[in-house]
Every structure is written in C-alpha cells, then in structure tokens.
MIKEPA-106434 format. One record per residue (C-alpha): x, y, z. Coordinates in Angstrom, 1 decimal. Layout:
BEGIN
       x       y       z
       X       Y       Z
...
END
This chain:
BEGIN
       x       y       z
     1.0    11.7    10.1
     3.5    13.6     8.0
     5.9    14.2     5.3
     9.9    13.9     5.8
    12.2    15.0     3.7
    16.5    15.2     3.3
    19.2    15.9     1.5
    22.7    14.3     1.9
    25.2    16.7     0.4
    28.7    16.0    -1.0
    29.9    19.5     0.0
    28.1    22.2     2.3
    24.7    23.0     1.4
    24.0    26.0    -0.8
    21.6    28.5    -0.4
    19.8    27.2    -3.5
    20.2    23.2    -1.7
    17.9    24.6     1.1
    15.8    26.5    -0.9
    15.0    23.4    -2.9
    14.7    22.0     0.6
    11.9    24.1     1.9
    10.3    23.4    -1.9
    10.2    19.6    -1.0
     9.0    19.9     2.7
     6.3    22.2     0.9
     5.8    19.7    -2.2
     4.1    17.2     0.8
     1.8    19.7     2.6
    -1.3    17.7     2.1
     1.0    15.2     4.5
     1.5    17.3     6.4
    -0.7    21.1     6.5
    -0.9    21.6     9.9
     3.4    23.0     9.8
     6.9    22.8     8.5
    10.1    23.5     9.7
    13.6    22.1     7.8
    17.0    22.0     9.6
    20.6    22.5     8.1
    23.8    21.2     9.7
    26.8    21.4     7.5
    26.1    19.4     4.4
    22.8    17.8     5.8
    19.6    19.3     5.5
    16.2    18.2     7.1
    12.8    18.7     6.5
     9.3    17.8     7.8
     5.7    18.5     7.0
     3.5    17.9    10.3
    -0.2    16.3    10.6
    -0.7    16.6    14.3
    -2.3    13.4    15.8
    -0.4    13.2    19.0
     1.0    16.1    21.2
    -0.9    18.8    19.0
     1.8    21.4    21.1
     4.8    23.7    19.4
     6.8    22.1    21.8
     6.4    18.4    19.7
     7.4    19.7    15.8
    10.0    19.0    14.1
    12.5    18.7    13.4
    12.5    17.8    16.7
    16.1    18.8    18.2
    17.3    16.3    21.0
    18.1    18.3    24.3
    21.9    17.4    24.2
    21.8    19.1    20.7
    23.8    16.0    18.8
    20.9    14.4    17.6
    17.8    15.6    15.2
    14.5    13.8    14.3
    12.5    13.7    11.3
     9.6    11.0    12.0
     6.3     9.8     9.9
     4.4     8.0    11.5
     3.2     6.4    15.2
     4.5     4.2    18.1
     1.4     2.8    19.6
     3.4     1.2    22.5
     5.6     4.9    23.4
     4.5     5.6    27.2
     5.2     1.4    27.6
     9.3     2.4    26.6
     9.0     5.6    28.7
     8.5     4.4    31.9
    12.1     3.0    32.1
    13.8     5.5    30.3
    11.9     7.8    33.1
    13.1     5.7    35.9
    17.0     6.0    34.2
    16.1     9.9    34.9
    15.5    11.2    31.1
    13.3    13.8    31.8
    11.0    14.5    29.0
     9.8    17.9    27.5
     6.8    16.6    25.7
     3.5    13.9    25.6
     4.9    12.6    22.0
     6.2     9.4    20.8
     8.7    11.2    18.6
    10.4    12.5    21.7
    10.6     8.7    23.1
    12.0     7.6    19.9
    14.7    10.0    19.7
    15.6     8.7    23.2
    15.5     5.4    22.9
    17.4     6.0    19.9
    20.4     7.5    21.6
    20.4     5.0    24.2
    20.2     1.6    21.6
    20.9     2.7    18.6
    19.3     0.5    15.6
    17.8    -2.1    18.5
    15.5     0.4    19.5
    13.0    -0.7    16.2
    12.9    -4.1    17.7
    10.8    -2.5    20.5
     8.6    -0.7    18.3
     4.8    -1.1    18.0
     4.1     1.1    14.9
     4.6     2.5    11.9
     6.9     4.9    10.6
     9.3     5.6     7.9
    12.2     8.8    10.4
    15.7     9.7    10.0
    17.6    10.2    12.4
    20.6    13.2    11.9
    23.7    12.5    14.3
    26.1    15.4    14.5
    28.9    13.6    15.8
    30.4    11.6    12.8
    28.0    14.0    10.2
    25.7    10.1     9.9
    22.0     9.9     9.1
    20.0     6.9    10.2
    16.8     5.9     8.0
    14.3     3.7     8.8
    10.7     1.9     7.5
     8.2    -0.4     9.5
     7.9    -3.9     9.2
     5.6    -3.7     5.8
     5.8    -0.6     4.3
     2.7     1.1     5.2
     4.8     4.3     4.8
     6.5     5.2     2.0
    10.3     6.1     1.3
    11.9     6.9    -1.3
    15.9     7.0    -1.3
    17.4     8.6    -4.1
    21.1     8.8    -4.7
    24.0    10.7    -7.9
    27.6    11.3    -7.5
    26.5    14.2    -5.9
    24.1    13.9    -3.1
    22.2    11.4    -1.4
    18.3    12.6    -1.4
    14.7    10.9     0.9
    11.6    11.8     0.6
     7.8    10.1     1.5
     6.9    11.0    -1.5
     8.9    10.7    -4.9
     7.4    14.6    -5.2
     9.5    15.7    -2.6
    12.5    14.4    -4.1
    11.4    15.9    -7.6
    11.7    19.3    -5.9
    15.5    19.0    -6.3
    17.4    19.1    -9.2
    17.7    14.9   -10.1
    18.2    12.8   -13.4
    14.7    11.9   -13.9
    16.0     8.8   -16.1
    13.1     6.1   -16.3
    13.9     3.1   -15.3
    12.2     0.8   -18.2
    12.5    -2.3   -16.2
    10.4    -1.2   -13.6
     8.3     0.1   -16.6
     8.2    -3.3   -18.1
     6.8    -4.8   -14.5
     3.9    -2.0   -14.2
     2.7    -2.8   -17.5
     1.9    -6.5   -15.8
     0.4    -5.2   -12.6
    -0.5    -1.5   -13.3
     1.7    -1.0    -9.7
     5.3    -0.9    -9.3
     6.3    -4.5    -7.0
     9.6    -4.1    -4.9
    11.8    -1.1    -3.8
    12.0     0.2    -7.1
    11.0     3.5    -8.5
     9.8     5.0   -11.9
    13.5     6.4   -12.1
    16.9     4.2   -12.3
    18.7     6.1    -9.5
    15.6     6.5    -7.0
    14.5     3.0    -5.1
    12.2     2.5    -2.0
    13.4     1.3     1.3
    12.1    -1.7     1.8
     9.6    -2.8     4.0
    11.5    -4.1     7.5
    14.7    -2.3     6.7
    16.8     0.6     7.8
    19.6     2.1     6.0
    22.8     4.1     7.4
    24.5     6.9     4.9
    27.7     8.4     6.1
    30.6     9.8     4.3
    28.1     8.9     0.6
    27.4     5.2     1.6
    24.9     3.8     2.3
    25.0     0.8     4.1
    21.1    -1.0     4.1
    20.6    -3.6     6.5
    17.3    -5.8     7.1
    15.9    -5.9    10.8
    12.5    -8.0    10.5
    10.6   -10.1     8.0
     7.8   -12.2     8.4
     9.0   -15.0    10.6
     8.1   -18.4     8.3
     9.2   -21.7     8.5
     7.4   -24.0     6.8
     6.1   -27.1     8.5
     7.5   -26.0    11.9
     3.7   -24.5    12.5
     2.3   -23.8    16.0
     0.5   -26.7    18.3
    -2.6   -24.6    19.0
    -5.7   -26.0    18.5
    -8.0   -24.4    16.2
   -10.2   -23.1    19.6
    -7.2   -22.2    21.1
    -5.7   -20.8    18.0
    -9.1   -18.8    18.0
    -9.1   -17.5    21.3
    -4.9   -16.1    20.8
    -6.1   -14.5    17.6
    -8.9   -12.6    19.5
    -6.3   -11.4    21.7
    -4.0   -10.3    19.8
    -6.4    -8.4    18.0
    -8.5    -6.7    20.3
    -5.1    -6.1    21.6
    -3.8    -4.2    18.3
    -7.2    -2.3    18.1
    -6.7    -1.0    21.3
    -3.1     0.6    21.2
    -4.9     1.9    17.7
    -7.5     4.1    19.6
    -4.8     6.5    20.8
    -5.2    10.1    19.6
    -5.1    13.3    20.7
    -7.5    14.2    18.2
   -11.1    12.6    16.4
   -10.7     9.0    15.1
   -13.4     6.9    13.5
   -13.4     3.6    11.7
   -13.8     2.9     7.6
   -16.9     0.3     7.4
   -17.2    -1.3     3.8
   -19.7    -4.1     5.3
   -17.1    -6.5     5.1
   -15.6    -9.2     7.5
   -12.5    -7.1     7.8
   -13.8    -3.6     8.1
   -16.3    -4.9    10.5
   -14.2    -6.9    13.0
   -12.6    -4.0    13.2
   -15.7    -1.8    14.1
   -17.0    -4.4    16.2
   -13.4    -4.4    18.6
   -13.2    -0.8    18.6
   -16.2     0.1    19.4
   -15.5    -1.4    23.0
   -13.1     1.5    23.5
   -15.2     4.4    23.1
   -18.7     5.4    23.9
   -20.2     6.1    20.2
   -17.0     5.8    17.4
   -16.9     7.2    14.3
   -17.7     5.0    11.3
   -17.9     5.6     7.9
   -18.8     3.9     4.4
   -19.8     4.7     1.2
   -22.1     3.1    -1.2
   -22.5     3.6    -4.9
   -25.7     4.9    -6.5
   -25.3     3.8   -10.2
   -23.9     0.2    -9.1
   -26.3    -1.2    -7.1
   -24.6    -4.7    -7.1
   -21.4    -3.4    -5.7
   -23.4    -1.3    -2.7
   -22.2    -2.9     0.8
   -24.2    -0.1     2.6
   -26.9    -2.2     4.0
   -24.2    -4.3     5.5
   -22.4    -2.0     6.6
   -25.4    -0.2     8.8
   -26.6    -3.2    10.0
   -22.9    -3.4    11.5
   -23.0    -0.1    12.8
   -26.6    -0.8    14.7
   -25.2    -3.5    16.0
   -22.1    -1.5    18.0
   -24.1     1.4    17.9
   -21.4     3.2    16.4
   -22.0     7.3    14.6
   -22.3     6.0    11.1
   -21.9     8.3     8.2
   -22.9     6.9     5.0
   -21.8     8.6     1.4
   -23.8     7.7    -1.7
   -21.5     7.8    -4.6
   -22.7     8.1    -8.6
   -20.5     7.7   -11.4
   -20.4    11.5   -12.3
   -18.7    11.8    -8.6
   -16.1     9.6    -9.3
   -15.2    10.4   -12.6
   -15.2    14.2   -11.1
   -12.0    13.0    -8.5
   -10.4    11.7   -11.5
    -8.2    14.5   -12.4
    -7.7    15.3    -8.7
    -6.0    11.9    -8.5
    -3.9    11.9   -11.5
    -2.5    15.1   -11.0
    -1.8    14.1    -7.5
     0.2    11.2    -8.7
     3.9    11.5    -8.7
     4.3     8.0    -9.9
     2.5     5.5   -12.1
    -0.1     4.1   -10.0
    -3.1     2.4   -11.9
    -5.0     0.7    -9.0
    -8.5     1.8   -10.2
   -10.3     1.5    -7.2
    -8.2     4.5    -5.9
   -11.1     6.9    -6.8
   -13.2     5.5    -4.3
   -10.7     5.1    -1.7
   -10.0     9.4    -2.5
   -13.5    10.3    -2.0
   -14.1     8.0     1.7
   -11.0     9.5     2.6
   -12.0    13.2     1.6
   -15.1    12.8     3.5
   -14.0    11.4     6.2
   -11.6    14.1     7.1
   -14.5    16.4     6.9
   -15.6    14.8    10.6
   -12.0    12.9    12.0
    -7.9    13.2    11.7
    -7.3     9.1    11.9
    -9.6     6.4    10.5
    -9.1     2.8    11.4
    -9.3     0.3     7.8
    -9.3    -3.6     7.7
    -6.7    -3.3     5.3
    -3.9    -6.7     5.5
    -6.8    -9.3     6.6
    -7.2   -10.7     2.9
    -3.3   -10.5     2.3
    -2.5   -12.8     5.8
    -5.9   -14.8     5.8
    -6.5   -15.2     2.2
    -9.3   -13.6     1.1
    -8.5   -13.3    -2.5
   -10.2   -15.0    -5.8
    -6.5   -16.1    -6.4
    -6.7   -17.9    -3.5
    -9.0   -19.9    -3.8
    -8.1   -20.6    -7.4
    -4.7   -21.5    -6.3
    -5.5   -24.0    -3.6
    -8.0   -25.7    -6.5
    -5.1   -26.1    -8.3
    -3.1   -27.6    -5.2
    -5.9   -29.8    -4.5
    -7.5   -30.8    -7.6
   -11.1   -31.4    -7.8
   -13.9   -32.4   -10.7
   -15.1   -28.6   -10.6
   -10.6   -27.1   -11.0
   -10.4   -30.4   -13.8
   -13.0   -29.5   -16.2
   -11.7   -25.6   -15.4
    -8.5   -26.7   -16.7
    -9.1   -29.1   -20.1
   -11.7   -26.4   -21.9
    -9.3   -24.4   -21.7
    -9.1   -24.1   -25.8
   -13.1   -22.8   -25.0
   -12.3   -20.0   -22.5
    -9.7   -18.5   -25.4
   -12.8   -18.2   -27.8
   -16.0   -17.0   -25.9
   -16.0   -13.4   -24.8
   -14.3   -12.2   -21.7
   -15.0    -8.8   -20.0
   -14.9    -7.5   -16.0
   -17.8    -5.6   -16.5
   -20.2    -8.4   -17.3
   -21.0   -11.6   -14.4
   -20.5   -13.9   -17.4
   -17.8   -12.3   -18.9
   -15.6   -11.9   -16.0
   -16.2   -15.3   -14.6
   -15.1   -16.7   -18.2
   -12.1   -14.7   -17.8
   -11.4   -16.2   -14.4
   -11.7   -19.5   -15.9
    -9.8   -18.3   -18.7
    -6.7   -18.0   -16.0
    -7.3   -20.9   -14.3
    -6.7   -22.6   -17.4
    -3.8   -21.1   -18.9
    -1.9   -21.5   -15.7
    -2.7   -24.8   -15.0
     0.5   -26.0   -16.7
     3.0   -23.5   -14.6
     5.3   -23.6   -11.6
     3.8   -22.3    -8.5
     5.9   -18.9    -8.2
     5.0   -18.5   -11.9
     1.5   -19.1   -11.5
     1.4   -16.6    -8.7
     2.9   -14.1   -10.9
     0.7   -14.5   -13.6
    -2.6   -14.6   -11.6
    -0.9   -11.4    -9.6
    -0.8    -9.2   -12.8
    -3.3    -8.1   -15.5
    -0.9    -8.5   -18.9
     1.2   -11.6   -18.8
     5.4   -11.0   -19.8
     5.5   -12.1   -23.3
     2.2    -9.2   -24.1
     4.0    -6.8   -21.8
     7.3    -6.8   -23.2
     5.4    -5.9   -26.9
     3.9    -3.1   -26.0
     7.6    -1.6   -24.9
     9.6    -0.4   -27.9
    12.3     0.4   -25.1
    15.0    -1.4   -24.1
    14.9    -2.8   -20.6
    17.7    -4.9   -18.7
    16.6    -8.1   -18.6
    18.9    -9.9   -16.1
    18.2    -7.0   -13.7
    14.0    -8.2   -14.2
    14.6   -11.7   -13.9
    16.8   -10.8   -10.4
    13.6    -8.4    -8.7
    11.4   -11.1   -10.0
    13.4   -13.7    -8.4
    13.1   -12.0    -5.1
     9.7   -11.1    -5.5
     9.2   -14.9    -5.7
    11.9   -15.9    -3.4
     9.3   -17.5    -1.1
     8.3   -20.3    -3.3
     9.8   -23.5    -3.0
     9.1   -27.1    -4.5
     7.2   -28.3    -1.9
     5.8   -25.4    -0.3
     2.4   -25.2     1.1
    -0.3   -22.1     0.6
     1.6   -20.2     3.5
     3.7   -19.3     0.5
     1.2   -17.9    -1.6
     0.1   -15.4     1.6
     3.5   -14.6     2.0
     4.5   -13.6    -1.3
     1.3   -11.5    -1.1
     2.2    -9.7     2.3
     5.7    -8.9     0.9
     5.0    -8.0    -2.8
     1.5    -7.2    -3.6
     0.3    -5.4     0.2
     3.5    -3.3     0.1
     3.1    -2.4    -3.3
    -0.7    -2.1    -4.5
    -2.9    -2.0    -1.1
    -0.6     0.0     1.0
     0.7     2.3    -1.0
    -3.7     3.2    -2.8
    -4.6     4.2     1.2
    -1.2     5.8     1.6
    -1.4     8.2    -1.3
    -4.9     8.5    -1.2
    -5.5     9.4     2.7
    -3.0    11.8     3.5
    -4.0    13.8    -0.3
    -6.8    14.2     1.8
    -5.0    15.1     5.0
    -6.3    11.6     7.0
    -3.9     9.4     9.0
    -5.1     5.8     8.4
    -4.0     2.9    10.7
    -3.8    -1.1    10.2
    -5.2    -3.1    12.9
    -4.7    -6.3    11.5
    -0.9    -5.2    10.7
    -0.2    -5.2    13.8
     3.7    -7.0    13.8
     2.4    -9.6    17.1
    -0.6   -10.3    15.1
     1.3   -10.6    11.9
     3.8   -13.1    13.3
     1.4   -15.4    15.0
    -0.7   -15.9    11.9
     2.1   -16.9    10.0
     2.8   -19.6    12.7
    -0.7   -21.5    11.5
    -0.8   -24.1     8.7
    -2.5   -23.2     6.3
    -6.1   -25.4     6.9
    -6.2   -22.9     9.2
    -6.5   -20.3     7.2
    -8.2   -21.9     4.2
    -9.7   -25.0     2.8
   -12.4   -26.3    -0.2
   -15.5   -24.4     1.4
   -13.8   -21.4     3.0
   -11.4   -18.3     2.6
   -10.3   -16.3     6.5
   -11.4   -19.5     7.4
   -10.4   -19.1    11.1
   -10.6   -14.9    11.3
   -14.3   -15.5    10.2
   -14.9   -18.4    12.8
   -13.6   -16.5    15.0
   -15.9   -13.5    14.9
   -19.2   -15.3    13.6
   -20.8   -15.1    16.8
   -20.2   -11.5    17.1
   -20.7   -10.0    13.5
   -24.4   -10.1    12.3
   -25.6   -13.4    10.7
   -26.2   -11.7     7.4
   -22.7   -10.1     7.0
   -21.8   -14.5     6.1
   -24.7   -15.5     3.7
   -24.1   -12.9     1.0
   -21.9   -13.0    -2.1
   -18.4   -10.7    -1.9
   -18.5    -8.5    -4.6
   -15.3    -6.0    -5.3
   -15.8    -3.0    -6.5
   -15.5    -2.0   -10.3
   -14.8     1.9   -11.4
   -16.9     1.8   -14.8
   -13.9     2.8   -16.6
   -15.2     1.2   -19.6
   -18.3     3.3   -19.9
   -15.5     6.4   -19.4
   -13.2     5.2   -22.1
   -16.4     4.9   -24.5
   -17.4     8.2   -23.7
   -16.1    10.8   -21.7
   -12.5     9.6   -22.6
   -12.9     8.9   -25.7
   -10.9    12.5   -26.9
    -8.4    11.8   -23.8
    -7.7     8.2   -25.2
    -7.3     8.5   -29.3
    -6.1    12.9   -29.3
    -4.1    12.7   -26.9
    -2.8    10.5   -24.3
    -2.7     7.4   -26.5
    -2.6     9.3   -29.8
    -0.2     7.2   -32.4
     1.2    11.1   -33.5
     2.0    11.7   -29.9
     2.9     8.0   -28.6
     5.3     7.6   -32.0
     6.6    11.1   -30.5
     7.4     9.8   -27.2
     9.1     7.1   -28.7
     8.4     4.5   -25.2
     5.6     2.3   -26.7
     5.0     0.5   -29.6
     2.2     2.5   -31.1
     0.5    -0.7   -32.9
     0.0    -2.7   -30.2
    -1.9     0.8   -28.6
    -4.0     0.6   -32.0
    -4.5    -3.1   -30.9
    -5.5    -2.3   -27.7
    -8.1     0.6   -28.6
    -9.5    -1.0   -31.2
   -10.5    -3.8   -28.9
   -11.5    -1.4   -25.8
   -13.9    -0.8   -28.6
   -15.1    -4.4   -29.3
   -17.9    -6.9   -27.8
   -14.5    -9.1   -26.2
   -12.8    -6.4   -24.3
   -11.2    -8.7   -21.7
    -8.2    -6.8   -20.3
    -8.2    -4.1   -22.7
    -9.6    -1.9   -19.9
    -7.7    -1.8   -16.8
    -4.2    -1.7   -19.7
    -5.6     1.4   -21.1
    -6.2     2.3   -17.3
    -2.5     1.7   -16.6
    -1.3     3.4   -19.6
    -3.4     6.5   -19.0
    -1.9     7.0   -15.6
     1.8     7.0   -17.1
     1.3     9.2   -19.8
    -0.9    11.4   -17.8
     2.4    11.3   -15.4
     4.8    11.6   -18.2
     3.6    14.5   -19.3
     3.0    16.5   -16.1
     6.5    15.4   -14.3
     8.9    14.8   -17.3
     8.2    16.3   -20.7
END
C-alpha cells in the first residue's frame, strides 16, 4: 500500500513548489515506508511513498514512467486480476519490465484510457500524467476503500491520499462549517466533503480529468440497484452463488510477495474470511484482540475456536484499558481530519501488533452494510414490519425520555435504543435513517455552533446522501445508503487510517464488486427477517463455522471513554480543549452548550454525552495541532 500526492500549477513549478511536493510525500511516510520519489514536468509534479507488496523490486518503484516516456503513474492500491489483464497485452506484443500490477495498470490506461477502470478488480487511488497534453487522470475505487483528496484554489490544484499531504503545501485552511455541522451529528464527515472549503474527496466510483486548471469529474460505477427487479434465483441457488463469489474474492486477495494474514474477531464475518483463506494456504496467520478489563466484550474464545477449526497460526493480543489509553494521543496526533469513531483506538493497536508479523491482512469489513448487521437494521425492519413489540416500544416514548440513558450500562443502553426507536416512529424512512445513523440530531447540533453554515448546501448534500430512498421502497434502500455513506465515511476511513498509521495493508473480500453487485440483486428477505440479520450469509456458512458462533449474543466493543473523561482526561476537557475560556476565544462553538454537555457527562444520566464529548475533543485537538 502507498501514498500518492501531486500538484498541478498554473505556471511552471518553482523550487518552493518542488520542496513542498517532497514534504507532501514525506508526510505520508507511514503509508509508504519502503521508498519515496517525485517527478516533475513543467507545471505538474507527482509524488509517491511506497509500501512494497507486489514486485518489491526497484524496477516497480514510483512514479512509474511508461517506456515511451509519455505517461507517468502514481498508484495506491492493488489490482488483483492484473495477471489476467496482462496476458492479452502480451499477446499484442507489449514487453513488460516488471511483474507488478502498476505496469499493467499503466499499459491498459494507455490503450483504453478511462474505460480501463471497468476491468479492474481491486481497490485503488491513482493519478496518471499524460505529458503530450499536460493532462492528469485521477481515479478512485468503486467503494472508497482508498482515500483521495483534491484541493483547488486560483493558483493550483493539489491531490493526495491524506489531508496532511495537502497541508504540506501553502493552502487556505478555511474550515467548512457545513461539514463541521455534519461532523457534530455523526462524529465523522459523510459524503465527499472535507473539513476545508477548498478541498473535497474524489467520490467513490468516480474519476477526474484535470487539464488547463479545469477539473471534469465523471462517475464510472454505482451499485446496481433496481427496486423490485431482483434475481429469480431460489434461496439455495443464491446461497451457492454467494459461496462461489466469496471463495473467488478471497482467493484473489491472497496474492502478495510479502507475509499475509487475517483479522479474526470471533464474529461471523471475519470467521468466514478466515475459513475461506485457510483453503489457500497451509498455515494462515490470524490475529485477534481481547479486552482484559472488559470481559463482556472479549470474544477471543470464539476466535480461538475458529482458529483451531481451520488450523491457523493464531495470535491473541490481550488489551487493558491502559493499553487503549496509551495510544490515544498517538491516534489523535496522526488524525489530520476530525474523525471520532472511538473504536479506531482498538483498530490502531490491532494493526500495530499485526504489522509485527505480516504486511497484509484480510478483514471482514463491509459485510454488515451489505447483509444488514447493525442494530439500526433490526430497528428499521421492525418499523417497516410492525409487531406488538414495536408498537409497545413506540407508544412508550414518553417513558424512555424520562429514564436514564447511557452507552456504558446494558440497561441504560437498551433504554437509549428504545428512545431512539420511539422518537423516529413518526419520521419518513429517509429522515429516520439520518437520525439513526447519527449521534446528535440536527436541531441539537445547530445549537452547538456559534458560526454560520450554508443551510442550502447542507440540504443539498443531505439529499445526495439520502437519494436512495423512495416513498415505497424496500429494505435494500437502507443497505444501499449504508454502502454509500456509512461504509466510506466511517468504517473504511477508520480501517485505512489506523492500518496505514502502522504501514499495514488491509484487504476487504466482502467488497469485491462482483460480489456486491450480486448481493444487491437479491430481495430483502434473503438478508433480513423478523428473527435474523445477515440471513443468507449466516445460513450459507452454517455447516462450515463452529456452531457456537451462532448461539451467542453479539457485543459491540465500547472504549471506556466515560471513565477516562471523569478521571485521566478530566483536566484536558475542563482546563484545556473544552474550557470556557478556550472555547469562547476560539469562537466556533456555543460555550454555554458545551458547559451543559460537560455537566451531563458528570451526571447519572450521561446519555450520548460521552460520544459527543469525544467528537468535540477530537476536533479541538485537531484544530490546535493543524490550524491554531
């Protein structure tokens, strides 16, 4: 895995521009610790930081120049089917200098231009300079597995794998308060916006052509979803097809010229990946983390049972709350754009420890969004298929409002969930989804901001993110929306940042586009019913996985933030990042609302104050480090 960056200037590059380009590459050294390089041509510069995975020789280093000298590529990602794509090119007489997917990508682009992307199986963000007309072609993979930011002002266009690579240049760091408003609601930035006004992410499934300081963006892929026009395959036939596609996807992702392993949490998704990957190698390396201080969340016993069944070389990392706390500031320091999914701390440690033994790891990410694995999916199904239970929960909304709510106790968390369910019962499916996907509702988030944001822009962005919902649509709309909002904005961002912070490549077999396309051809009842979530996925592998995996409650891990906020981080909150003096001097947030939130944190009824405080801490820490 790698990091890419580039500058497209209005005039020829100056010595200072080139210095900044080198600094941009250096800022991504953890993404690519093995080598680094830059190439300049008139007003354009390309940079690359390399983590060697396939063809680790110097010949495959980047920026990679085509033999004819006209094309130059910087590439972050993997093209798993590059050997298949290489064969017809060789038959046409093309002589390859390397054994890399990089060279195949560039040759195919030279031949077919943007149409080449349709043939790629993999994940990627890349840029290709065409010296003949001084244009740059930039593309991002179908689901946003790999990030790519684009910045533009009156003098230049920049792009990079991380925001810190953009900030290595002289740029305007004007905060996009519309984006900040969304961040307050979700604790991450959804869609293709960034925290800066002049900077956006190239959206998943899109490419851009940059020429003469103009950027033309086009969509080359979207998840094929035709409501009501579903596959005629019977349930057993669909199971067979699902098994075939998953086996093929895992097999593709086993290619590497460096040590490879798999994350194994003890849940169904990672266990399926492990089961299929173990067929491809004699001793698969698997890794899991346990929570020594939080036995309720420790699933390592299930992971070890899976590891034993498939004879993997299994490693367990037993974490204490102190271990999590010890990496907190490492994670905050690496964070170059506000992102406050607290489970990133555990992913960071898992990636760090895994990297000590392998360079590539497979994960089960994407399955929850594809097949309906979240609590909100169960709640939405109950809302669409009313029962006595859902009616009682909905009608007792007044009671849930009065009872204590907290994520830090089983009862308090259940009351919190019931309250969210009841409060959403009168909303449309789209508004319900927006509320359930967030941690803070719109009206409350608005009260926290002292600054103005563009309401019309916010509504436009919200409409784009909810465009999958129709008045009479089915449950697949919910999963489609997750794939386009939650997956790239939260889950994939978390895994990419935390794994890349430790120079580890993570591959996601559930996000093979042939598999995703197939799953969205299936009716909702194949995925969710009144008794099961991820129905077809679980049924397909029931005879393969240990039976005990299907007879246990699912526990999502909660980082012990409340305890930290009331003890270790109390001074940081009250005397520094969220102190009234600092907040008022900063001028972004309503200091009175933050004072009320801090008081709620100390009460017996903290509700979502813990997650809201964490979101504010992450932003404030980021602001002090990168802006102030």
